[in-house]
C-alpha positions as CSV (number, residue, x, y, z in Angstrom):
1,M,39.1,63.1,12.9
2,T,37.2,60.0,14.5
3,T,39.2,57.1,16.2
4,S,38.4,53.9,16.6
5,K,39.3,51.7,19.5
6,T,39.7,48.1,19.5
7,A,40.6,45.7,21.9
8,N,43.7,43.3,21.2
9,V,42.1,40.5,21.8
10,Q,43.9,37.5,21.2
11,P,42.9,34.0,20.9
12,P,44.1,31.6,23.7
13,G,47.2,29.8,22.9
14,P,47.7,26.0,22.0
15,N,48.7,24.9,26.0
16,E,46.6,27.9,28.1
17,G,43.8,26.7,29.9
18,K,45.1,23.2,29.7
19,A,47.2,22.8,33.1
20,E,43.8,23.0,35.2
21,A,42.3,20.3,33.4
22,R,45.5,18.3,33.9
23,E,45.3,19.0,37.6
24,D,42.4,16.3,38.3
25,M,43.6,13.5,35.5
26,G,44.9,10.4,37.5
27,K,43.4,11.2,40.6
28,P,40.9,8.6,42.3
29,A,37.0,9.6,42.5
30,T,37.7,9.7,46.2
31,H,39.5,13.0,46.0
32,R,36.6,14.9,45.3
33,K,35.5,17.1,47.6
34,S,32.0,17.1,47.4
35,E,31.0,13.4,48.8
36,V,27.6,12.8,50.1
37,R,27.4,10.8,53.4
38,L,24.4,9.2,54.6
39,G,23.7,8.4,58.4
40,R,22.7,5.6,59.8
41,E,19.0,6.2,59.9
42,V,19.2,6.9,57.0
43,Q,21.3,3.8,55.5
44,A,18.9,1.7,58.0
45,R,15.7,2.8,56.3
46,I,16.9,2.4,52.4
47,G,17.9,-1.5,53.3
48,Q,14.0,-1.7,54.8
49,Q,13.0,-0.1,51.7
50,L,14.4,-2.8,49.5
51,R,14.2,-5.5,51.8
52,A,10.7,-5.0,51.4
53,M,10.6,-4.3,47.6
54,Y,12.8,-7.3,46.9
55,D,11.1,-9.9,49.6
56,A,8.6,-11.3,47.3
57,V,11.8,-11.7,44.4
58,V,13.3,-13.4,46.8
59,N,10.8,-16.1,48.0
60,E,10.0,-16.8,44.3
61,G,12.6,-19.4,44.7
62,V,14.7,-21.1,41.7
63,P,12.9,-21.8,38.3
64,A,12.9,-25.3,37.7
65,H,15.2,-25.1,34.4
66,I,17.5,-23.3,36.4
67,A,17.7,-25.3,39.3
68,E,18.2,-28.7,37.0
69,L,21.1,-26.6,35.2
70,V,22.8,-26.1,38.7
71,R,22.8,-29.9,39.2
72,R,23.9,-30.5,36.1
73,L,27.1,-28.3,36.4
74,S,27.6,-29.4,40.2
75,G,28.0,-33.0,38.7
76,Q,30.4,-32.2,36.2
77,D,32.1,-30.2,38.6
78,D,32.3,-33.6,41.0
79,G,33.6,-35.9,38.0
80,A,36.5,-33.5,36.7
81,A,38.1,-33.3,40.2
C-alpha cells in the first residue's frame, strides 16, 4: 500500500504579515536607515555645474510682457494699501 504525504499548508490568516507593514507607517522619511550624504566637494561641483547650465537663462532677463504685468500688478498693490 502506498501512502502519500501532503504538507499541511494553510493560507495566511487575515492579520498575518500586517504587523511588519504597519511598523513603518507614520514614521517620517528621515528615519530611514539608507541615507546618502554628499561631501562638500561633490556639492560644490554640482553647484558649479548647475550655475554653468543656468547662467544663460538668468542672463536672458524678463520678457517685456511679464515685466509689464509685474509693473501693473505692483501699481494695483500700491493703490490698494
